[in-house]
VEXDREN-2710 file (C-alpha; in Angstrom, 1 decimal):
% VEXDREN-2710
k/r/px/py/pz
1/MET/34.5/49.3/-32.9
2/ALA/33.9/45.6/-32.1
3/SER/30.5/44.2/-32.8
4/GLY/28.2/44.6/-29.8
5/ALA/30.4/47.2/-28.0
6/ALA/28.7/50.2/-26.5
7/SER/29.3/53.6/-28.0
8/THR/31.4/56.0/-26.0
9/THR/30.5/59.0/-28.2
10/GLY/28.0/61.5/-26.7
11/TRP/26.9/62.4/-23.3
12/PHE/25.8/59.9/-20.6
13/PRO/23.9/60.7/-17.4
14/VAL/25.8/58.7/-14.8
15/ALA/24.7/59.8/-11.3
16/ARG/22.4/62.2/-9.5
17/ALA/24.4/65.2/-8.5
18/THR/23.1/65.1/-4.9
19/ASP/24.7/61.6/-4.6
20/VAL/28.2/62.8/-5.3
21/GLY/30.3/64.2/-2.5
22/THR/33.9/63.8/-1.4
23/ALA/33.6/60.0/-1.5
24/PRO/34.2/58.6/-5.1
25/VAL/31.1/57.1/-6.8
26/PRO/31.7/54.4/-9.4
27/VAL/29.8/55.0/-12.6
28/VAL/29.8/53.8/-16.2
29/ALA/29.6/55.9/-19.4
30/GLY/29.2/53.8/-22.6
31/ASP/31.5/50.9/-22.0
32/ARG/34.0/52.6/-19.7
33/ALA/34.2/52.7/-16.0
34/TYR/34.9/55.9/-14.0
35/VAL/34.5/57.4/-10.6
36/VAL/33.0/60.8/-10.0
37/VAL/33.8/62.9/-6.9
38/ARG/34.0/66.4/-5.5
39/LEU/37.6/67.2/-4.5
40/ARG/36.3/69.9/-2.1
41/PRO/33.0/69.9/-0.2
42/GLY/30.4/71.6/-2.4
43/GLY/32.9/72.0/-5.2
44/GLU/32.7/71.0/-8.9
45/ILE/32.5/67.4/-9.8
46/SER/35.5/65.7/-11.3
47/ALA/35.6/62.4/-13.2
48/PHE/38.5/59.9/-13.2
49/PRO/39.2/56.5/-14.7
50/ALA/38.1/53.6/-12.5
51/ARG/41.6/52.4/-11.6
52/CYS/44.9/53.8/-10.5
53/PRO/47.6/53.2/-13.2
54/HIS/50.1/51.9/-10.7
55/ARG/48.6/48.7/-9.4
56/LEU/45.2/49.0/-10.9
57/VAL/43.6/49.6/-7.5
58/PRO/39.9/50.8/-7.9
59/LEU/39.7/54.5/-7.3
60/SER/36.2/54.0/-5.9
61/THR/38.1/53.2/-2.6
62/ALA/40.2/56.4/-2.9
63/THR/40.0/59.3/-0.5
64/VAL/40.1/63.1/-1.1
65/THR/43.1/64.7/0.5
66/GLU/44.0/68.4/0.2
67/GLY/41.9/68.7/-3.0
68/ARG/43.5/65.7/-4.6
69/LEU/42.3/62.1/-5.2
70/GLN/44.5/59.7/-3.2
71/CYS/44.9/56.0/-4.1
72/PRO/44.4/54.0/-0.9
73/ALA/47.1/51.4/-1.6
74/HIS/50.3/53.5/-2.2
75/GLY/49.2/57.1/-1.8
76/TRP/49.5/58.3/-5.3
77/ARG/47.6/61.6/-5.7
78/PHE/45.9/63.1/-8.7
79/ASP/44.7/66.7/-9.4
80/PRO/41.4/67.6/-11.0
81/GLU/42.9/67.3/-14.5
82/GLY/44.2/63.7/-13.7
83/ARG/47.8/64.7/-13.4
84/CYS/49.7/62.6/-10.9
85/VAL/51.2/65.2/-8.6
86/ASP/52.6/63.0/-5.8
87/ILE/54.2/59.5/-5.6
88/PRO/55.2/59.1/-2.0
89/SER/57.8/56.4/-2.6
90/LEU/59.7/58.8/-4.8
91/GLY/60.2/61.3/-2.0
92/ALA/59.4/65.0/-1.9
93/ALA/61.9/65.7/-4.7
94/GLY/60.6/62.9/-7.0
95/THR/58.9/63.6/-10.2
96/PRO/56.0/61.3/-11.3
97/PRO/56.6/59.9/-14.8
98/PRO/54.2/61.0/-17.6
99/ARG/52.6/57.6/-17.8
100/ALA/51.3/58.1/-14.2
101/ASP/48.8/60.7/-15.4
102/LEU/45.2/59.5/-15.8
103/ALA/43.4/59.1/-19.2
104/MET/40.6/61.5/-18.4
105/PRO/37.1/61.6/-20.0
106/TRP/36.7/64.4/-22.6
107/ALA/34.2/66.3/-20.4
108/VAL/32.1/66.1/-17.2
109/GLU/29.2/68.5/-16.4
110/GLU/26.6/68.9/-13.7
111/ARG/23.2/69.8/-15.2
112/GLN/19.6/69.5/-14.2
113/GLY/20.5/67.6/-11.1
114/TRP/22.5/65.0/-13.0
115/VAL/26.2/64.3/-13.6
116/TRP/26.9/63.9/-17.3
117/LEU/30.0/62.3/-18.9
118/ALA/31.4/62.5/-22.4
119/PRO/34.1/59.8/-22.6
120/ASP/35.3/61.0/-26.1
121/ARG/35.2/64.2/-28.0
122/THR/31.7/64.8/-29.2
123/ALA/30.1/67.3/-31.7
124/THR/27.5/68.2/-29.1
125/PRO/29.3/70.8/-26.8
126/ALA/26.9/70.3/-23.9
127/PRO/24.5/67.7/-22.4
128/PRO/20.9/67.6/-23.6
129/ARG/18.4/69.7/-21.7
130/ALA/16.2/66.8/-20.8
131/CYS/17.0/63.5/-19.2
132/ASP/14.8/60.4/-18.5
133/VAL/15.5/60.1/-14.8
134/SER/13.5/56.9/-14.7
135/ALA/16.1/55.2/-17.0
136/PRO/17.7/52.2/-15.4
137/ALA/21.3/52.5/-14.2
138/PRO/23.9/51.0/-16.6
139/SER/25.4/47.6/-15.7
140/PRO/28.7/47.8/-14.0
141/VAL/31.8/47.3/-16.2
142/ARG/34.7/45.2/-14.9
143/THR/37.9/46.8/-16.0
144/GLU/40.7/44.3/-16.7
145/PRO/44.3/45.0/-17.6
146/ALA/45.5/44.8/-21.2
147/GLY/47.7/41.8/-22.0
148/PRO/48.1/38.4/-20.2
149/VAL/47.6/37.9/-16.5
150/PHE/48.8/35.1/-14.2
151/ALA/45.7/33.6/-12.8
152/ASN/45.0/30.8/-10.3
153/LEU/44.2/28.2/-13.0
154/ASP/47.2/28.9/-15.2
155/PRO/48.3/25.6/-16.8
156/SER/51.9/26.0/-15.6
157/LEU/50.7/25.6/-12.0
158/GLU/50.2/21.9/-12.7
159/ARG/54.0/21.6/-12.5
160/ALA/54.6/22.9/-9.0
161/TRP/54.4/21.9/-5.4
162/HIS/51.5/23.6/-3.7
163/PRO/50.6/23.9/0.0
164/VAL/47.2/22.3/0.6
165/ALA/47.0/22.0/4.4
166/LEU/48.9/22.3/7.6
167/SER/50.3/19.0/8.7
168/ARG/48.3/19.3/12.0
169/GLU/45.0/19.6/10.0
170/LEU/45.3/15.9/8.8
171/ARG/45.1/13.5/11.8
172/PRO/46.4/9.9/11.7
173/GLY/43.9/7.7/10.0
174/GLY/41.9/10.7/9.0
175/TRP/41.0/12.4/5.7
176/LEU/40.8/16.0/4.5
177/GLN/39.1/17.5/1.4
178/VAL/41.0/20.4/-0.3
179/ARG/40.7/22.5/-3.4
180/LEU/43.6/23.1/-5.7
181/LEU/43.6/24.5/-9.3
182/GLY/39.8/24.3/-9.6
183/ARG/39.7/20.6/-8.5
184/THR/38.8/18.8/-5.3
185/TRP/41.4/16.4/-3.8
186/MET/41.0/14.0/-0.9
187/LEU/44.0/13.7/1.4
188/ARG/44.4/10.6/3.6
189/ARG/46.9/9.9/6.3
190/ASP/48.0/6.2/6.9
191/GLY/50.7/6.2/9.4
192/ALA/53.5/8.4/8.1
193/VAL/52.2/8.3/4.6
194/VAL/49.9/10.9/3.1
195/SER/48.1/10.1/-0.2
196/ALA/45.8/12.0/-2.5
197/ASP/42.8/11.1/-4.6
198/PRO/42.7/11.6/-7.5
199/PRO/46.4/10.5/-7.7
200/ALA/49.0/13.2/-8.1
201/PHE/52.6/13.2/-9.1
202/GLY/53.5/13.5/-5.5
203/VAL/52.4/14.4/-1.9
204/ARG/54.9/15.3/0.8
205/GLU/55.3/17.1/4.1
206/ARG/57.7/19.9/4.6
207/LEU/58.0/22.8/7.0
208/GLY/54.9/21.7/8.8
209/VAL/52.8/21.8/5.6
210/ILE/51.3/19.1/3.3
211/TRP/52.3/19.8/-0.3
212/LEU/50.7/18.4/-3.5
213/ALA/52.2/18.4/-7.0
214/PRO/49.6/17.5/-9.7
215/GLY/52.4/17.0/-12.3
216/ARG/56.2/16.7/-12.4
217/PRO/57.3/19.9/-10.5
218/ALA/59.5/22.5/-12.1
219/ASP/59.7/24.8/-9.1
220/VAL/62.5/25.3/-6.6
221/PRO/61.6/24.8/-2.9
222/LEU/61.8/27.8/-0.5
223/GLU/64.5/27.3/2.1
224/VAL/63.7/28.4/5.7
225/PRO/66.9/28.1/7.8
226/GLU/65.2/29.5/10.9
227/ALA/62.9/26.4/11.0
228/GLY/65.9/24.3/12.3
229/ASP/67.5/27.1/14.4
230/ARG/67.0/26.6/18.1
231/ARG/67.2/30.3/18.7
232/PHE/63.7/30.7/17.1
233/VAL/60.3/29.7/18.3
234/SER/57.6/28.9/15.8
235/SER/53.9/29.8/15.5
236/TRP/51.4/29.4/12.8
237/LEU/48.5/31.7/12.1
238/PRO/45.2/30.0/11.5
239/PRO/44.9/29.6/7.7
240/LEU/42.9/32.3/6.0
241/ARG/41.2/32.6/2.7
242/SER/41.5/35.5/0.3
243/PRO/38.7/36.1/-2.3
244/GLY/41.1/36.6/-5.2
245/PRO/44.1/35.1/-7.1
246/ALA/47.3/34.2/-5.4
247/ALA/49.8/36.2/-7.5
248/PRO/48.5/39.7/-6.6
249/MET/48.7/38.6/-2.9
250/VAL/52.3/37.6/-3.3
251/ASP/52.9/40.9/-5.0
252/THR/51.6/42.6/-1.8
253/PHE/53.9/40.5/0.5
254/LEU/56.9/41.7/-1.6
255/ASP/55.8/45.4/-1.6
256/ALA/57.5/47.8/0.8
257/THR/55.5/50.9/-0.2
258/HIS/51.9/50.0/0.7
259/GLY/52.5/49.8/4.5
260/PRO/52.0/53.5/5.4
261/PHE/48.6/53.4/3.7
262/VAL/47.2/49.9/4.0
263/HIS/48.7/49.2/7.4
264/ALA/48.7/52.7/9.0
265/SER/46.7/51.4/12.0
266/THR/48.9/48.4/12.7
267/ILE/52.5/49.1/11.8
268/GLY/52.1/52.9/11.9
269/PRO/52.5/55.6/9.2
270/ALA/56.1/56.0/7.9
271/ASP/58.3/58.9/9.1
272/SER/59.0/59.2/5.3
273/ALA/57.1/57.3/2.7
274/GLU/60.1/57.6/0.4
275/VAL/61.5/54.1/-0.4
276/SER/65.0/53.6/-1.7
277/PRO/65.1/50.9/-4.4
278/GLY/66.6/47.8/-3.0
279/PRO/68.7/45.7/-5.4
280/VAL/67.2/42.5/-6.6
281/HIS/69.4/39.4/-7.0
282/ALA/68.2/36.6/-9.4
283/GLU/68.4/33.1/-7.9
284/PRO/67.3/29.7/-9.1
285/GLY/63.5/29.7/-9.1
286/GLY/63.1/33.3/-8.0
287/PHE/65.1/36.1/-6.4
288/SER/66.1/37.9/-3.2
289/SER/66.3/41.5/-2.1
290/VAL/67.2/43.6/1.0
291/GLN/65.3/46.7/2.2
292/GLU/65.8/48.9/5.2
293/GLN/63.0/51.0/6.7
294/TRP/61.7/52.6/9.9
295/CYS/58.6/51.1/11.5
296/ASP/56.7/50.7/14.8
297/ASN/57.7/47.6/16.8
298/PRO/55.0/47.5/19.5
299/VAL/55.7/43.8/20.4
300/ASP/59.3/44.7/21.6
301/PRO/59.0/44.2/25.5
302/GLN/61.5/47.1/26.0
303/VAL/59.1/49.6/24.3
304/ALA/56.6/49.3/27.2
305/LEU/59.4/49.6/29.7
306/GLY/60.8/52.7/28.1
307/GLY/64.1/50.9/27.2
308/ARG/63.7/51.5/23.5
309/PRO/61.5/53.8/21.3
310/LEU/58.5/52.5/19.4
311/ARG/60.0/53.6/16.1
312/GLN/62.9/51.2/15.2
313/ARG/65.1/50.4/12.3
314/ARG/64.3/47.2/10.4
315/ARG/66.2/45.4/7.7
316/THR/64.0/43.0/5.7
317/THR/65.4/40.3/3.4
318/TYR/62.8/39.2/0.9
319/THR/63.2/35.7/-0.7
320/TYR/60.8/34.6/-3.4
321/ARG/60.3/31.2/-5.1
322/ALA/57.8/30.7/-7.9
323/PRO/55.0/30.4/-7.9
324/PHE/53.7/31.5/-4.5
325/GLN/56.3/31.2/-1.7
326/VAL/57.8/34.1/0.1
327/ARG/60.1/34.4/3.2
328/LEU/60.6/37.7/4.9
329/ARG/63.5/37.9/7.5
330/GLN/63.0/41.1/9.5
331/GLU/66.0/42.1/11.6
332/PHE/65.3/44.9/14.1
333/LEU/68.6/46.6/14.2
334/ASP/68.1/48.4/17.6
335/SER/67.1/45.3/19.6
336/GLY/68.8/42.5/17.7
337/ALA/65.5/40.6/17.5
338/THR/64.6/38.8/14.3
339/THR/61.1/37.9/13.0
340/THR/60.9/35.6/10.0
341/ILE/57.5/35.4/8.2
342/VAL/56.9/32.6/5.7
343/TYR/54.0/33.1/3.3
344/LEU/52.6/30.2/1.3
345/VAL/49.6/30.6/-0.9
346/GLN/47.3/27.8/-2.3
347/PRO/45.5/28.6/-5.6
348/GLU/42.1/27.0/-4.9
349/ASP/39.9/28.4/-7.6
350/LEU/39.9/31.4/-10.0
351/ASP/38.6/33.6/-7.2
352/SER/39.9/31.9/-4.0
353/SER/43.3/31.4/-2.4
354/ARG/44.2/29.9/1.0
355/LEU/47.0/31.5/2.9
356/TYR/49.4/29.8/5.3
357/VAL/51.6/32.1/7.5
358/ARG/54.4/30.9/9.8
359/LEU/56.2/33.1/12.3
360/LEU/59.7/32.3/13.6
361/LEU/60.8/34.6/16.4
362/SER/64.2/35.2/18.0
363/ALA/64.9/37.8/20.7
364/GLY/68.5/38.2/19.5
365/PRO/72.0/36.8/20.3
366/GLY/72.4/35.9/23.9
367/GLN/68.8/36.5/24.8
368/PRO/66.2/34.0/26.1
369/LEU/63.7/32.6/23.8
370/PRO/60.6/34.8/23.2
371/THR/58.0/34.2/25.8
372/PRO/54.6/32.7/24.9
373/ALA/53.0/36.1/25.5
374/THR/55.5/37.7/23.1
375/ALA/54.7/35.1/20.5
376/ALA/51.0/35.5/21.0
377/GLY/51.3/39.3/20.6
378/GLN/53.2/38.8/17.3
379/VAL/50.6/36.3/16.0
380/ALA/47.8/38.8/16.8
381/LEU/49.6/41.6/15.1
382/GLN/50.3/39.6/12.0
383/GLN/46.7/38.5/11.9
384/ARG/45.6/42.1/11.8
385/ILE/48.1/42.9/9.1
386/LEU/47.0/40.0/7.0
387/THR/43.3/40.9/7.4
388/GLU/44.1/44.3/6.1
389/ASP/45.9/42.8/3.1
390/ILE/43.0/40.5/2.4
391/ARG/40.6/43.4/2.5
392/SER/42.8/45.3/0.1
393/GLN/43.0/42.3/-2.3
394/ALA/39.2/41.9/-2.2
395/ALA/38.8/45.5/-3.3
396/LEU/41.4/45.0/-6.1
397/ASP/39.0/42.6/-8.0
398/LEU/41.4/41.4/-10.7
399/ALA/41.5/38.0/-12.4
400/GLY/45.2/37.7/-11.9
401/LEU/48.5/39.5/-11.9
402/PRO/49.3/41.6/-15.0
403/LEU/52.4/40.3/-16.7
404/ASP/52.7/43.0/-19.4
405/ARG/54.8/45.8/-18.0
406/ARG/52.8/48.3/-20.1
407/ALA/49.6/47.4/-18.2
408/GLU/50.9/49.1/-15.1
409/VAL/53.2/52.1/-14.2
410/HIS/56.3/51.0/-12.3
411/VAL/58.6/53.3/-10.3
412/PRO/62.0/52.6/-8.8
413/ALA/60.6/51.2/-5.6
414/ASP/58.8/48.5/-7.6
415/GLY/61.9/46.5/-8.3
416/ARG/60.6/43.3/-6.6
417/ALA/57.2/43.7/-8.4
418/VAL/58.9/43.8/-11.7
419/ALA/61.1/40.8/-10.7
420/LEU/58.0/38.9/-9.6
421/ARG/56.3/39.4/-13.0
422/GLN/59.5/38.3/-14.8
423/ALA/59.9/35.2/-12.5
424/LEU/56.3/34.1/-13.3
425/CYS/56.9/34.6/-17.0
426/ASP/60.0/32.4/-16.7
427/PHE/58.0/29.8/-14.7
428/MET/55.3/29.7/-17.4
429/THR/58.0/29.3/-20.1
430/LEU/59.7/26.5/-18.2
431/GLY/56.4/24.6/-17.8
432/GLN/55.6/25.0/-21.5
433/ARG/59.1/23.5/-22.4
434/GLN/58.5/20.6/-20.1
435/LEU/55.1/19.9/-21.7
436/ALA/56.7/20.0/-25.1
437/ALA/59.5/17.7/-24.2
END
């Protein structure tokens, strides 16, 4: 054991029994983090590792469903022994892989009004008969994934174009202070020219956004054909800030399996949570992928008039460019309408990212342009969805996106997630080669 590490041998009182119900309670035993919970009202107490093995979501935010512990992000369910018994994206006939099972503590017992945990096998078969109930609670343990993570201050990010403001945020003759990669930059507009202080490799405007590249960029710009298509009307969401790194947020934008659980109140629960793996096509600077799903389309005017049902077929084309640019083209196959969503993420500091989201809307071939009311409804819906994503990211509490595939458990529906991690590894390698040249 490393010097200074806490022992995990023996029994540890971790919570008062009366404080544990069907809502998971985060606890620490030795140097390991767990949650304790009753999987049925008044039932025995179970103890689980602190994070779901899939995307390392804290199980302190899990719920108890039909005697199982359910992860809030993707609906993975675990029985009292820690076996993963359900992965919704696999469908009813799917079998969870063995690695999806949780590494459970050796024992958990309820005695003398306390919950006791033994993380590892111990020679003492039961907890001691007495406990100092006045002992202070142990300090929280932040669990981090094994292996490297892609964080907001990764050196490779010096060699990329980053969004730092909407063009409309910097008025003629004005100035704007922004954060990027842990540093403060001053933007100034003099006529059509935007400059930065301290000096950067370049500052430019594109897609209605001001971009800054600290060093010679190695990334490939995201193309948005809809931005020049007269059949589309454009709207920007107000920029929002996420209390976490950019890469896990991009991972969420590329994920088709979290919607029924994170966005059940906005886009509606899925008719079937099963997700067929969409092929991923490698492209310069990133990749693209196509996915078809059913979803609610409450902003379709024909839904209110009874002309079309709320549940509609949707084909989404995902386009990703490293490090933090995503374009989602959503084609509603029943109405012919298309919604394109552009996500751009600014890595401000280790624990802060700014989000820019642009909507481009078309009512379909031969149809009039979407009305201002329709556009406003779409903006409001996307604001609610994005707020749910930010709340989910805040709970995730990770320093960055894990790059080692062994740090998480991937299933077939996670093809874009795996491709994202590989693309970021490639981006890091390219940056290192440029620095060495």
